[in-house]
Residue frames as a rotation matrix with the C-alpha (Angstrom) as fourth column:
MET 1
-0.418 -0.883 0.211 114.40
0.694 -0.160 0.702 147.15
-0.586 0.440 0.680 61.56
LYS 2
-0.139 0.322 -0.936 114.02
-0.307 -0.913 -0.269 150.32
-0.942 0.250 0.226 59.53
LYS 3
0.480 0.345 0.807 112.39
0.678 0.438 -0.590 149.88
-0.557 0.830 -0.024 56.13
ILE 4
-0.505 -0.807 -0.306 114.70
0.343 -0.513 0.787 151.32
-0.792 0.293 0.535 53.51
ARG 5
0.661 0.712 -0.238 113.34
0.115 -0.409 -0.905 153.77
-0.742 0.571 -0.352 50.95
VAL 6
-0.344 -0.758 0.555 114.77
0.742 0.143 0.655 153.86
-0.576 0.637 0.513 47.44
PRO 7
0.381 -0.918 -0.115 116.63
0.411 0.279 -0.868 155.50
0.828 0.283 0.483 45.91
PHE 8
0.971 -0.142 -0.192 119.00
0.131 -0.356 0.925 156.13
-0.200 -0.924 -0.327 48.81
PHE 9
0.529 -0.836 0.148 122.62
-0.254 -0.322 -0.912 157.20
0.810 0.444 -0.383 49.25
MET 10
0.858 -0.321 -0.401 125.56
0.508 0.416 0.754 156.08
-0.075 -0.851 0.520 51.39
PHE 11
0.573 -0.743 0.346 128.47
-0.541 -0.660 -0.521 158.26
0.615 0.111 -0.780 52.44
ASN 12
0.902 -0.282 -0.326 131.33
0.401 0.826 0.396 156.04
0.158 -0.488 0.858 53.61
PRO 13
0.745 -0.620 0.247 134.16
-0.617 -0.781 -0.099 158.09
0.254 -0.079 -0.964 55.19
LYS 14
0.470 -0.565 -0.678 135.99
0.379 0.823 -0.422 154.90
0.797 -0.059 0.601 56.27
THR 15
0.484 -0.335 -0.809 138.76
0.821 -0.147 0.552 156.16
-0.304 -0.931 0.204 58.57
TYR 16
-0.239 -0.511 0.826 139.63
0.748 -0.639 -0.179 159.23
0.619 0.575 0.535 56.51
LEU 17
-0.178 0.287 0.941 137.60
-0.320 -0.922 0.220 161.35
0.931 -0.262 0.256 58.93
TYR 18
-0.109 0.222 -0.969 137.19
0.887 0.462 0.006 161.47
0.449 -0.859 -0.247 62.68
GLY 19
-0.552 -0.125 -0.825 136.29
0.681 -0.638 -0.359 164.06
-0.481 -0.760 0.437 65.28
LYS 20
-0.182 0.523 -0.833 135.02
-0.062 -0.851 -0.521 167.46
-0.981 -0.044 0.187 64.17
GLU 21
-0.733 -0.119 -0.669 135.52
-0.648 -0.176 0.741 166.87
-0.206 0.977 0.052 60.44
LEU 22
-0.881 0.434 -0.189 133.38
0.341 0.859 0.382 163.75
0.328 0.272 -0.904 60.60
TYR 23
-0.427 0.753 -0.501 130.77
0.699 -0.077 -0.711 165.36
-0.574 -0.653 -0.494 62.86
ASP 24
-0.428 0.239 -0.871 130.37
-0.370 -0.926 -0.072 168.41
-0.824 0.292 0.485 60.62
LEU 25
-0.788 0.120 -0.604 129.78
-0.575 0.209 0.791 166.27
0.221 0.971 -0.096 57.50
ALA 26
-0.794 0.536 -0.285 127.49
0.579 0.811 -0.087 163.89
0.184 -0.234 -0.955 59.38
LYS 27
-0.359 0.672 -0.648 125.38
0.397 -0.519 -0.757 166.81
-0.845 -0.529 -0.080 60.61
TYR 28
-0.522 0.154 -0.839 125.24
-0.694 -0.648 0.313 168.21
-0.496 0.746 0.445 57.09
ALA 29
-0.893 0.220 -0.391 124.16
-0.095 0.759 0.644 164.82
0.439 0.612 -0.658 55.74
ASP 30
-0.630 0.682 -0.372 121.51
0.715 0.322 -0.621 164.78
-0.304 -0.657 -0.690 58.45
HIS 31
-0.355 0.450 -0.820 120.29
-0.210 -0.893 -0.399 168.18
-0.911 0.030 0.411 57.26
LEU 32
-0.701 0.038 -0.712 120.18
-0.713 -0.027 0.701 166.96
0.008 0.999 0.046 53.64
ALA 33
-0.900 0.383 -0.206 118.26
0.370 0.924 0.100 163.83
0.229 0.014 -0.973 54.66
GLU 34
-0.365 0.788 -0.495 115.60
0.563 -0.236 -0.792 166.06
-0.741 -0.568 -0.358 56.21
VAL 35
-0.348 0.182 -0.919 115.46
-0.503 -0.864 0.019 168.63
-0.791 0.469 0.393 53.42
TYR 36
-0.566 0.037 -0.824 115.27
-0.800 0.216 0.559 166.06
0.199 0.976 -0.093 50.61
ASP 37
0.326 0.720 0.612 113.31
-0.845 0.513 -0.153 163.46
-0.424 -0.467 0.776 52.62
ILE 38
0.517 -0.297 -0.803 115.71
-0.496 0.661 -0.564 160.70
0.698 0.689 0.195 51.62
ASP 39
0.963 -0.259 0.078 117.46
0.101 0.611 0.785 157.85
-0.251 -0.748 0.615 53.42
ILE 40
0.469 -0.883 -0.010 121.18
-0.532 -0.273 -0.801 158.53
0.705 0.381 -0.598 53.80
PHE 41
0.880 -0.312 -0.359 123.53
0.467 0.713 0.523 156.00
0.092 -0.628 0.773 55.34
VAL 42
0.513 -0.781 0.356 126.66
-0.627 -0.625 -0.466 157.46
0.586 0.016 -0.810 56.94
THR 43
0.595 -0.365 -0.716 129.34
0.523 0.852 -0.001 155.08
0.611 -0.374 0.698 58.13
ALA 44
0.592 -0.433 0.680 131.49
-0.688 -0.711 0.146 155.89
0.420 -0.554 -0.719 61.13
PRO 45
-0.455 -0.778 -0.433 134.47
-0.242 0.576 -0.781 154.30
0.857 -0.251 -0.451 62.87
PHE 46
0.000 0.505 -0.863 133.42
0.679 0.634 0.371 152.32
0.734 -0.586 -0.342 65.95
THR 47
-0.544 -0.328 -0.773 134.68
0.829 -0.352 -0.434 154.97
-0.129 -0.877 0.463 68.35
GLU 48
-0.985 0.138 -0.101 132.58
-0.155 -0.972 0.176 157.66
-0.074 0.189 0.979 66.64
ILE 49
-0.603 0.794 -0.073 129.24
0.449 0.414 0.792 155.85
0.659 0.445 -0.606 66.32
LYS 50
-0.099 0.593 -0.799 127.77
0.987 -0.042 -0.153 157.04
-0.125 -0.804 -0.581 69.63
THR 51
-0.518 -0.152 -0.842 128.65
0.242 -0.970 0.026 160.69
-0.820 -0.190 0.539 69.02
VAL 52
-0.979 0.167 -0.115 127.42
-0.159 -0.277 0.948 160.67
0.126 0.946 0.297 65.42
SER 53
-0.419 0.869 -0.262 124.18
0.711 0.493 0.501 159.08
0.565 0.023 -0.825 66.59
ASP 54
-0.158 0.332 -0.930 123.73
0.886 -0.369 -0.282 161.65
-0.437 -0.868 -0.236 69.36
ILE 55
-0.562 -0.158 -0.812 124.19
0.006 -0.982 0.187 164.67
-0.827 0.100 0.553 67.07
THR 56
-0.874 0.290 -0.389 121.92
-0.433 -0.104 0.895 163.46
0.219 0.951 0.216 64.25
LYS 57
-0.409 0.797 0.444 118.32
-0.372 0.298 -0.879 162.34
-0.833 -0.524 0.175 63.90
ASN 58
0.536 0.695 -0.479 117.66
-0.676 0.014 -0.737 161.65
-0.506 0.718 0.478 60.21
ILE 59
-0.041 -0.624 -0.780 120.62
-0.903 0.357 -0.238 159.70
0.427 0.695 -0.579 58.82
ILE 60
0.964 0.214 -0.161 121.08
-0.147 0.925 0.351 155.96
0.224 -0.315 0.923 59.25
VAL 61
0.274 -0.905 0.325 124.24
-0.948 -0.198 0.247 155.64
-0.159 -0.376 -0.913 61.33
THR 62
0.915 0.070 -0.397 126.21
-0.255 0.863 -0.436 152.73
0.313 0.500 0.808 59.94
ALA 63
0.488 -0.773 0.406 129.02
-0.336 0.263 0.904 150.61
-0.806 -0.578 -0.132 61.39
GLN 64
0.241 -0.498 -0.833 131.89
-0.970 -0.093 -0.225 149.60
0.034 0.862 -0.506 59.13
HIS 65
-0.457 -0.306 -0.835 132.01
-0.287 0.939 -0.187 146.00
0.842 0.155 -0.517 60.37
MET 66
0.188 0.350 0.918 130.64
-0.982 0.096 0.165 143.70
-0.031 -0.932 0.361 63.06
ASP 67
-0.802 -0.521 -0.291 131.23
-0.510 0.852 -0.119 140.17
0.310 0.053 -0.949 64.28
ALA 68
0.156 0.886 -0.436 128.76
-0.426 0.459 0.780 137.31
0.891 0.064 0.449 64.66
ILE 69
-0.767 -0.438 -0.468 129.25
0.253 0.463 -0.849 136.96
0.589 -0.770 -0.244 68.40
ASN 70
0.470 0.875 -0.118 126.99
0.397 -0.091 0.913 136.97
0.788 -0.476 -0.390 71.44
PRO 71
0.484 -0.282 0.828 127.63
-0.710 -0.680 0.183 138.84
0.511 -0.677 -0.529 74.69
GLY 72
0.951 -0.251 0.183 130.39
0.065 0.736 0.674 137.06
-0.304 -0.629 0.716 76.57
ARG 73
0.055 -0.991 0.118 133.83
0.364 0.130 0.922 136.04
-0.930 -0.008 0.368 75.41
GLY 74
0.567 0.079 0.820 135.23
0.823 -0.110 -0.558 137.81
0.046 0.991 -0.127 72.38
MET 75
0.241 -0.570 -0.786 138.08
0.426 -0.665 0.613 140.10
-0.872 -0.483 0.083 73.35
GLY 76
-0.651 -0.576 -0.495 138.51
-0.077 -0.598 0.798 142.78
-0.755 0.557 0.345 70.70
ALA 77
-0.690 0.472 0.548 135.50
0.721 0.382 0.578 141.67
0.063 0.795 -0.604 68.65
VAL 78
-0.899 0.430 0.082 132.63
-0.418 -0.899 0.134 143.95
0.131 0.087 0.988 67.63
LEU 79
-0.766 0.641 0.051 129.39
0.482 0.625 -0.615 142.98
-0.426 -0.446 -0.787 69.34
PRO 80
-0.591 0.591 0.548 126.22
0.481 -0.288 0.828 143.70
0.648 0.753 -0.114 67.27
GLU 81
0.381 0.787 -0.484 124.19
0.870 -0.129 0.475 144.48
0.312 -0.603 -0.734 70.39
SER 82
-0.044 -0.469 -0.882 126.72
0.700 -0.644 0.307 147.12
-0.712 -0.604 0.356 71.44
LEU 83
-0.919 -0.228 0.320 126.57
0.393 -0.549 0.737 148.71
0.008 0.804 0.595 67.98
TYR 84
-0.120 0.961 0.248 122.80
0.627 -0.120 0.769 148.93
0.769 0.248 -0.589 68.23
PHE 85
0.424 0.241 -0.873 123.04
0.893 -0.274 0.358 150.37
-0.153 -0.931 -0.331 71.75
ALA 86
-0.477 -0.718 -0.507 125.49
0.564 -0.693 0.449 153.01
-0.674 -0.072 0.735 70.46
GLY 87
0.063 0.623 -0.780 123.02
-0.304 -0.732 -0.609 154.05
-0.951 0.275 0.144 67.75
ALA 88
-0.817 -0.382 -0.432 124.03
-0.522 0.172 0.835 152.09
-0.244 0.908 -0.340 64.66
ARG 89
0.191 0.938 0.290 121.12
-0.480 0.347 -0.806 150.78
-0.856 0.015 0.517 62.61
ALA 90
0.974 0.008 -0.225 123.11
-0.203 0.455 -0.867 149.38
0.096 0.890 0.445 59.69
CYS 91
0.309 -0.909 0.281 126.46
-0.300 0.188 0.935 147.75
-0.902 -0.373 -0.215 59.05
VAL 92
0.517 -0.275 -0.811 128.76
-0.834 0.055 -0.550 147.24
0.196 0.960 -0.201 56.07
LEU 93
0.466 -0.345 0.815 130.10
-0.253 0.831 0.496 143.70
-0.848 -0.437 0.300 55.68
ASN 94
0.389 -0.356 0.849 132.61
0.681 0.732 -0.005 142.01
-0.620 0.580 0.528 53.38
HIS 95
0.885 -0.176 -0.431 134.21
-0.361 -0.844 -0.397 145.21
-0.294 0.507 -0.811 52.13
ALA 96
0.738 -0.647 -0.192 137.35
0.108 0.394 -0.913 144.67
0.666 0.653 0.361 50.03
GLU 97
-0.168 -0.821 0.545 139.34
-0.534 -0.389 -0.751 146.05
0.829 -0.417 -0.373 52.96
ARG 98
-0.558 0.036 0.829 137.62
-0.774 0.339 -0.535 143.66
-0.301 -0.940 -0.161 55.41
PRO 99
-0.217 0.476 -0.852 136.57
-0.693 0.540 0.478 140.50
0.688 0.694 0.213 53.52
LEU 100
-0.134 0.277 0.952 134.68
-0.854 0.454 -0.252 137.67
-0.502 -0.847 0.176 55.25
HIS 101
-0.993 -0.118 0.026 134.49
-0.098 0.914 0.393 133.95
-0.070 0.388 -0.919 54.56
TYR 102
-0.506 0.853 -0.131 131.08
-0.334 -0.054 0.941 132.98
0.795 0.520 0.312 53.18
SER 103
-0.054 0.495 -0.867 130.13
0.666 0.665 0.338 130.93
0.744 -0.559 -0.365 56.25
VAL 104
-0.650 -0.231 -0.724 131.08
0.716 -0.504 -0.482 133.80
-0.254 -0.832 0.494 58.55
LEU 105
-0.950 0.309 0.032 129.14
-0.259 -0.846 0.467 136.22
0.172 0.435 0.884 56.39
GLU 106
-0.253 0.899 -0.358 126.02
0.122 0.397 0.910 134.08
0.960 0.186 -0.210 56.65
LYS 107
-0.100 0.169 -0.981 126.23
0.961 0.271 -0.051 134.04
0.257 -0.948 -0.189 60.46
THR 108
-0.830 -0.309 -0.464 126.86
0.448 -0.865 -0.225 137.78
-0.332 -0.394 0.857 60.62
ILE 109
-0.764 0.633 0.123 123.91
-0.275 -0.493 0.825 138.66
0.583 0.597 0.551 58.37
ASN 110
0.023 0.792 -0.610 121.64
0.453 0.535 0.713 136.49
0.891 -0.293 -0.347 60.52
LYS 111
-0.336 -0.229 -0.914 123.01
0.939 -0.162 -0.305 138.12
-0.079 -0.960 0.269 63.65
GLY 112
-0.999 -0.029 0.033 122.25
0.035 -0.983 0.181 141.52
0.027 0.182 0.983 62.15
LYS 113
-0.348 0.937 -0.025 118.63
-0.075 -0.002 0.997 140.57
0.934 0.349 0.071 61.57
LYS 114
0.174 0.397 -0.901 118.29
0.811 0.462 0.360 139.43
0.559 -0.793 -0.242 65.20
SER 115
-0.417 -0.474 -0.775 119.95
0.852 -0.502 -0.151 142.61
-0.317 -0.723 0.613 66.45
GLY 116
0.601 0.745 -0.289 117.87
0.570 -0.653 -0.499 145.05
-0.560 0.136 -0.817 64.38
ILE 117
-0.054 -0.726 -0.685 120.77
-0.288 -0.646 0.707 146.04
-0.956 0.235 -0.174 62.15
ASN 118
0.936 0.330 -0.119 120.38
-0.175 0.146 -0.974 146.25
-0.304 0.933 0.194 58.35
THR 119
0.107 -0.943 0.316 123.32
0.278 0.333 0.901 144.67
-0.955 -0.008 0.297 56.56
ILE 120
0.799 -0.051 -0.600 125.00
-0.550 -0.467 -0.693 146.19
-0.245 0.883 -0.401 53.50
VAL 121
0.416 -0.626 0.659 127.11
0.183 0.768 0.614 143.42
-0.891 -0.135 0.434 51.98
CYS 122
0.161 -0.472 -0.867 129.79
-0.821 -0.551 0.147 144.15
-0.547 0.688 -0.476 49.39
ALA 123
0.591 0.011 0.807 130.18
0.342 0.902 -0.263 141.96
-0.731 0.431 0.529 46.30
ASN 124
-0.345 -0.850 -0.398 133.09
-0.146 -0.370 0.918 142.16
-0.927 0.375 0.003 43.89
GLY 125
-0.900 -0.080 -0.429 131.60
-0.434 0.057 0.899 140.43
-0.048 0.995 -0.086 40.86
TYR 126
-0.177 0.894 -0.411 128.56
-0.818 0.099 0.567 138.81
0.548 0.437 0.714 39.29
HIS 127
-0.035 0.150 -0.988 128.98
0.133 0.981 0.144 135.38
0.990 -0.126 -0.054 40.86
GLU 128
-0.869 -0.293 -0.398 129.71
0.429 -0.046 -0.902 136.77
0.246 -0.955 0.166 44.32
ALA 129
-0.735 0.661 0.152 126.61
-0.677 -0.728 -0.104 138.96
0.042 -0.179 0.983 44.12
LYS 130
0.057 0.759 -0.648 124.50
-0.545 0.568 0.617 135.91
0.837 0.318 0.446 43.28
ALA 131
-0.305 -0.255 -0.918 125.98
0.491 0.783 -0.381 133.91
0.816 -0.567 -0.114 46.15
ILE 132
-0.991 -0.095 -0.090 125.44
0.127 -0.534 -0.836 136.74
0.031 -0.840 0.542 48.64
ALA 133
-0.469 0.883 0.037 121.84
-0.757 -0.423 0.497 137.21
0.454 0.205 0.867 47.49
LEU 134
-0.009 0.442 -0.897 121.11
0.092 0.894 0.440 133.70
0.996 -0.078 -0.048 48.78
LEU 135
-0.656 -0.321 -0.683 122.01
0.688 0.118 -0.716 134.93
0.310 -0.940 0.143 52.28
GLU 136
0.245 0.931 0.272 119.29
0.767 -0.357 0.533 137.61
0.593 0.078 -0.801 52.08
PRO 137
-0.666 -0.400 -0.630 120.98
0.674 -0.684 -0.280 140.76
-0.319 -0.611 0.725 53.36
GLU 138
0.336 0.818 -0.467 118.92
0.470 -0.576 -0.669 143.93
-0.816 0.006 -0.578 53.10
ILE 139
0.824 -0.147 -0.548 121.36
-0.473 -0.710 -0.522 145.56
-0.312 0.689 -0.654 50.67
ILE 140
0.430 -0.770 0.471 124.08
0.762 0.590 0.267 144.32
-0.483 0.245 0.841 48.33
LEU 141
0.620 -0.351 -0.702 126.75
-0.419 -0.904 0.082 146.83
-0.663 0.244 -0.708 47.32
CYS 142
0.714 -0.329 0.618 128.19
0.643 0.658 -0.391 145.80
-0.278 0.677 0.682 43.97
GLU 143
0.816 -0.505 -0.282 131.64
-0.548 -0.830 -0.099 147.24
-0.184 0.235 -0.954 43.35
PRO 144
0.755 -0.623 -0.202 134.59
0.353 0.647 -0.676 145.72
0.552 0.440 0.709 41.49
THR 145
0.687 -0.500 -0.528 137.49
0.576 -0.068 0.815 145.80
-0.443 -0.864 0.241 43.93
ASP 146
-0.261 -0.918 0.299 139.98
0.925 -0.149 0.349 147.10
-0.275 0.368 0.888 41.36
LEU 147
-0.115 0.279 0.953 137.86
0.592 -0.751 0.291 150.22
0.797 0.598 -0.079 40.75
ILE 148
0.685 0.414 -0.599 137.54
0.725 -0.306 0.618 151.34
0.072 -0.857 -0.510 44.37
GLY 149
0.449 -0.464 -0.763 139.00
0.328 -0.709 0.624 154.83
-0.831 -0.531 -0.166 44.81
THR 150
-0.464 -0.704 0.537 140.04
0.740 0.025 0.672 155.14
-0.486 0.710 0.509 41.15
GLY 151
-0.380 0.423 -0.822 137.27
-0.397 -0.878 -0.268 157.45
-0.835 0.225 0.502 39.96
MET 152
-0.795 0.118 -0.595 136.46
-0.532 0.338 0.776 154.86
0.293 0.934 -0.206 37.29
THR 153
-0.093 0.870 0.484 132.90
-0.885 0.150 -0.440 153.54
-0.456 -0.470 0.756 37.43
SER 154
-0.401 0.043 0.915 131.61
0.098 0.995 -0.004 150.05
-0.911 0.088 -0.403 36.68
SER 155
-0.995 0.037 -0.098 130.62
-0.099 -0.050 0.994 149.21
0.032 0.998 0.053 33.13
ASP 156
-0.261 0.962 -0.077 126.99
-0.960 -0.250 0.127 149.32
0.104 0.107 0.989 32.00
SER 157
0.098 0.299 -0.949 126.97
-0.373 0.895 0.244 145.56
0.923 0.330 0.199 31.55
TYR 158
-0.771 -0.423 -0.477 128.36
0.284 0.442 -0.851 144.92
0.571 -0.791 -0.221 35.06
ILE 159
-0.855 0.475 0.211 125.71
-0.480 -0.569 -0.668 147.13
-0.197 -0.672 0.714 36.63
LYS 160
-0.010 0.919 -0.394 122.81
-0.966 0.094 0.242 145.63
0.260 0.383 0.886 34.68
GLU 161
-0.024 -0.047 -0.999 123.96
-0.206 0.978 -0.041 142.03
0.978 0.205 -0.033 35.10
THR 162
-0.898 -0.336 -0.285 124.61
0.198 0.270 -0.942 142.23
0.393 -0.902 -0.176 38.85
ILE 163
-0.652 0.730 0.202 121.28
-0.718 -0.511 -0.472 143.93
-0.242 -0.453 0.858 39.49
ALA 164
0.138 0.731 -0.668 119.40
-0.857 0.426 0.289 141.37
0.496 0.533 0.685 37.40
ALA 165
-0.365 -0.370 -0.854 121.18
-0.004 0.918 -0.396 138.47
0.931 -0.141 -0.337 39.10
VAL 166
-1.000 -0.027 -0.004 120.32
0.006 -0.067 -0.998 139.67
0.026 -0.997 0.067 42.61
LYS 167
-0.457 0.889 -0.025 116.73
-0.851 -0.446 -0.277 140.64
-0.258 -0.106 0.960 41.81
LYS 168
-0.053 0.411 -0.910 116.09
-0.621 0.700 0.353 137.27
0.782 0.584 0.218 40.17
ILE 169
-0.612 -0.255 -0.749 117.02
0.350 0.761 -0.546 135.55
0.710 -0.596 -0.376 43.42
ASN 170
-0.161 0.556 -0.816 115.29
0.957 -0.115 -0.267 138.00
-0.242 -0.824 -0.513 45.76
SER 171
-0.047 0.214 0.976 113.54
0.669 -0.719 0.190 141.11
0.742 0.661 -0.110 44.45
ASN 172
0.892 0.434 -0.126 113.36
0.364 -0.524 0.770 142.57
0.269 -0.733 -0.625 47.96
ILE 173
0.185 -0.902 -0.390 117.12
0.828 -0.070 0.556 143.02
-0.529 -0.426 0.734 48.20
CYS 174
0.924 0.026 -0.382 118.23
-0.121 -0.927 -0.354 146.55
-0.363 0.373 -0.854 47.39
VAL 175
0.361 -0.829 0.428 121.17
0.918 0.396 -0.009 146.74
-0.161 0.396 0.904 45.00
MET 176
0.885 -0.134 -0.446 123.54
-0.109 -0.991 0.080 149.67
-0.453 -0.023 -0.891 45.09
GLN 177
0.593 -0.738 0.322 126.64
0.650 0.202 -0.733 150.59
0.476 0.644 0.599 43.10
GLY 178
0.874 -0.241 -0.422 129.69
0.231 -0.560 0.796 152.12
-0.428 -0.793 -0.433 44.71
ALA 179
0.080 -0.977 0.198 132.94
0.799 0.182 0.573 151.79
-0.596 0.112 0.795 42.79
GLY 180
-0.676 -0.591 0.441 134.31
0.735 -0.499 0.458 155.03
-0.051 0.634 0.772 41.38
VAL 181
0.385 0.870 0.307 131.20
0.847 -0.465 0.257 157.14
0.367 0.161 -0.916 42.03
SER 182
-0.496 -0.700 -0.514 132.48
0.830 -0.555 -0.046 160.71
-0.253 -0.449 0.857 42.20
THR 183
-0.978 0.194 -0.073 129.90
-0.207 -0.936 0.285 163.01
-0.013 0.294 0.956 40.60
SER 184
-0.234 0.969 0.084 126.16
-0.442 -0.029 -0.896 163.55
-0.866 -0.247 0.435 40.40
THR 185
0.079 0.187 -0.979 126.41
-0.992 0.114 -0.059 162.43
0.101 0.976 0.194 36.77
ASP 186
-0.814 -0.412 -0.410 127.66
-0.355 0.911 -0.210 159.04
0.460 -0.026 -0.888 37.99
ILE 187
-0.767 0.586 0.260 124.70
-0.148 0.233 -0.961 158.88
-0.624 -0.776 -0.092 40.37
ILE 188
0.099 0.869 -0.485 122.12
-0.766 -0.244 -0.594 159.58
-0.635 0.430 0.642 37.66
ARG 189
-0.193 -0.256 -0.947 123.72
-0.884 0.465 0.055 157.13
0.426 0.847 -0.316 35.23
ASN 190
-0.967 -0.229 -0.114 123.70
-0.156 0.881 -0.447 154.29
0.203 -0.415 -0.887 37.76
LEU 191
-0.500 0.858 0.120 120.09
-0.206 0.017 -0.978 154.97
-0.841 -0.514 0.168 38.74
GLN 192
0.134 0.527 -0.839 119.09
-0.950 -0.172 -0.260 155.00
-0.281 0.832 0.478 35.08
LEU 193
-0.452 -0.408 -0.793 120.71
-0.650 0.759 -0.020 151.57
0.611 0.507 -0.609 34.71
GLY 194
0.292 0.751 -0.592 118.52
-0.072 0.634 0.770 150.23
0.954 -0.182 0.239 37.51
SER 195
-0.666 -0.605 -0.437 120.51
0.401 0.203 -0.893 150.76
0.629 -0.770 0.107 40.70
ASP 196
0.449 0.819 -0.357 118.50
0.739 -0.115 0.664 151.34
0.503 -0.562 -0.657 43.89
ALA 197
0.953 -0.191 -0.235 121.25
0.038 -0.695 0.718 153.49
-0.300 -0.693 -0.655 45.35
ASN 198
0.473 -0.870 0.137 124.85
0.230 -0.028 -0.973 154.64
0.850 0.492 0.187 45.20
GLY 199
0.857 -0.281 -0.432 127.68
0.415 -0.120 0.902 155.14
-0.305 -0.952 0.013 47.65
ALA 200
0.577 -0.689 0.440 130.80
0.152 -0.438 -0.886 157.28
0.803 0.578 -0.148 47.68
THR 201
0.594 -0.513 -0.620 133.98
0.724 0.004 0.690 157.83
-0.351 -0.859 0.373 49.67
SER 202
-0.416 -0.902 -0.116 136.82
0.734 -0.409 0.542 159.51
-0.536 0.140 0.832 47.80
GLY 203
-0.307 0.372 0.876 134.41
0.770 -0.444 0.458 161.37
0.559 0.815 -0.150 45.53
ILE 204
0.795 0.575 0.193 133.37
0.308 -0.657 0.688 163.36
0.522 -0.488 -0.699 48.60
ILE 205
0.687 -0.560 -0.463 136.45
0.539 -0.034 0.842 163.22
-0.487 -0.828 0.278 50.83
GLU 206
-0.324 -0.934 0.152 138.84
0.757 -0.160 0.633 164.33
-0.567 0.321 0.759 48.09
ALA 207
0.351 0.525 0.776 136.53
0.868 -0.493 -0.059 166.94
0.351 0.694 -0.629 46.51
ASN 208
-0.557 -0.532 0.638 137.53
0.321 -0.846 -0.426 170.60
0.766 -0.033 0.642 46.64
ASP 209
-0.572 0.472 0.670 134.48
-0.801 -0.497 -0.333 171.13
0.176 -0.728 0.663 48.83
PRO 210
-0.973 0.145 -0.182 133.18
0.167 0.979 -0.117 167.91
0.162 -0.145 -0.976 50.40
PHE 211
-0.511 0.832 -0.216 129.97
0.121 -0.179 -0.976 169.61
-0.851 -0.525 -0.010 51.50
VAL 212
-0.093 0.431 -0.897 129.14
-0.877 -0.463 -0.131 170.67
-0.472 0.775 0.421 47.94
ALA 213
-0.713 -0.240 -0.659 130.01
-0.577 0.735 0.356 167.23
0.399 0.634 -0.662 46.58
LEU 214
-0.914 0.405 -0.008 127.81
0.314 0.696 -0.646 165.54
-0.256 -0.593 -0.763 49.20
LYS 215
-0.247 0.869 -0.429 124.90
-0.233 -0.483 -0.844 167.86
-0.941 -0.109 0.321 48.45
GLN 216
-0.263 0.114 -0.958 125.16
-0.956 -0.160 0.244 167.33
-0.126 0.980 0.151 44.69
MET 217
-0.882 -0.116 -0.457 125.13
-0.223 0.957 0.188 163.55
0.415 0.268 -0.870 45.05
VAL 218
-0.746 0.659 -0.094 122.23
0.390 0.318 -0.864 163.55
-0.539 -0.682 -0.494 47.50
GLU 219
-0.194 0.677 -0.710 120.27
-0.525 -0.683 -0.508 166.00
-0.829 0.274 0.488 45.38
ALA 220
-0.531 -0.063 -0.845 120.83
-0.823 0.275 0.497 163.89
0.201 0.959 -0.198 42.25
THR 221
-0.959 0.170 -0.227 119.54
0.214 0.960 -0.183 160.86
0.187 -0.224 -0.957 44.13
ALA 222
-0.604 0.740 -0.295 116.53
0.320 -0.114 -0.941 162.57
-0.730 -0.662 -0.168 45.65
THR 223
-0.047 0.579 -0.814 115.38
-0.578 -0.680 -0.451 164.28
-0.815 0.449 0.367 42.47
PHE 224
-0.925 -0.368 -0.098 115.91
-0.297 0.536 0.790 161.33
-0.238 0.760 -0.605 40.13
VAL 225
0.182 0.982 -0.045 112.92
-0.721 0.102 -0.686 160.48
-0.669 0.157 0.727 37.97
PRO 226
-0.326 -0.332 0.885 113.03
0.183 0.896 0.404 157.03
-0.928 0.293 -0.231 36.28
């Protein structure tokens, strides 16, 4: 599995983008990852993973979900081995739009480790972040569900407390913040509060120029000095 360098950034287009629009931004993110020598995760819909992987070489292509199944029966399920074969090296789990039961989450994280896929697990609040830390994913994405897509960022206390809670359990887990991140100022603030990384969707997708917004956020991450 790829060792993750901090600070890093995740661009999560969800299903807002597909085809050429997605490919153009993915290739630009790939260019930024090379120029700034930074790890950038870019999520892609399942049907786009192979193409995004083929046209890039620096970003970490990321699936938006996977299932804890083995090759065989599982009609309609997402096989981790097939994601890896298509080029995905990371996967988002337990997003507010695709929540998982704790027992299922544990199995899926373990399956990711066996399949060579880093897991980025979403946590809504302080207690959920602590519980997920016990499952030892590579990354925990802390974002209050009610702030997703609002442009409103998490409070200072939420950021500090969730980071401290996770790190106390396992200091090797990277903790990132995602809710409401829409500007480079948000990026710098979260990093100053102790975050290992940040992620954004609407802050890039809905920007007047998504390419400029993506560059500003990546640049803020790459040039951050604690």
